[in-house]
C-alpha positions in Angstrom: -4.7 -12.7 -3.9 -1.9 -10.6 -3.3 2.3 -10.9 -2.9 3.9 -9.3 -0.8 7.6 -9.2 -3.8 4.3 -7.4 -5.8 3.9 -4.6 -4.0 5.2 -1.4 -4.8 3.8 0.9 -1.7 1.1 0.1 0.9 -1.4 2.9 2.8 -3.4 2.7 6.2 -5.4 5.2 7.4 -8.8 6.3 8.2 -11.5 6.3 5.4 -12.1 10.2 3.5 -8.4 11.0 2.0 -5.2 8.9 0.3 -2.9 11.8 0.3 -1.6 11.1 3.6 -3.0 13.4 6.2 -5.4 10.3 7.7 -3.1 7.8 7.4 0.7 6.3 6.2 2.6 5.1 3.0 4.6 2.7 3.7 7.4 1.1 0.8 9.0 -2.2 0.7 13.2 -1.9 0.9 13.2 -3.1 -2.8 11.2 -0.5 -4.3 12.7 2.5 -2.0 14.0 3.8 -5.2 11.1 3.2 -7.4 9.4 4.5 -4.9 10.9 8.1 -5.4 10.7 7.4 -8.8 7.2 7.1 -8.7 6.1 9.8 -6.7 9.3 12.8 -7.6 11.3 13.1 -4.5 12.5 11.1 -2.3 11.1 8.3 -0.2 12.7 8.5 3.2 13.8 5.8 5.2 11.3 6.0 7.9 8.7 5.2 5.3 10.4 1.8 4.7 8.9 -1.0 6.2 8.8 -4.3 5.1 6.7 -5.4 8.3 4.4 -3.2 7.6 2.9 -3.4 3.4 3.5 -7.7 4.7 0.9 -6.4 7.4 -1.3 -4.7 5.4 -0.9 -7.6 2.4 -2.0 -10.2 4.8 -4.7 -8.0 6.4 -6.7 -7.3 2.4 -5.5 -10.6 1.4 -6.8 -12.5 5.0 -10.0 -10.2 3.4 -10.1 -10.7 -0.2 -13.4 -12.0 -0.6 -13.9 -7.7 0.0 -11.8 -6.5 -1.3 -11.8 -3.8 -4.6 -8.9 -4.4 -7.8 -8.6 -1.4 -9.8 -5.9 -3.0 -11.9 -3.0 -2.9 -9.7 -3.7 -1.6 -7.1 -6.2 -3.3 -4.3 -8.6 -1.6 -1.9 -10.2 -3.1 1.5 -12.3 -0.5 3.6 -13.1 -1.9 7.1 -16.3 -1.8 9.1 -15.4 2.1 8.4 -13.0 2.6 10.4 -9.5 2.2 8.7 -8.5 1.6 4.6 -5.8 -0.2 3.3 -4.8 0.4 -0.1 -2.3 -1.8 -2.1 0.0 -0.3 -5.3 1.9 -2.8 -7.4 5.4 -2.5 -9.1 3.2 -3.6 -12.2 0.6 -0.7 -11.7 3.3 2.3 -11.5 6.1 0.3 -14.0 
């Protein structure tokens, strides 16, 4: 199971690409600075949403038997219409 406090960023979007063109990345307020360092440019305030991160984590935890673990990066595809990915802080330290 994923704990919200371990999450650096979470993604929700359509299958096919995870660059952000088919969905959106969300950062927690407490990981905004680390996210800026990780990706090399500023994480703006409009990309920060503890509510959306919690929602994505809850969806993934409710479907834990279908979540793929890539060593700190977790991925879940919901019936070919939506994908969710969570990146943990430990994966990005």
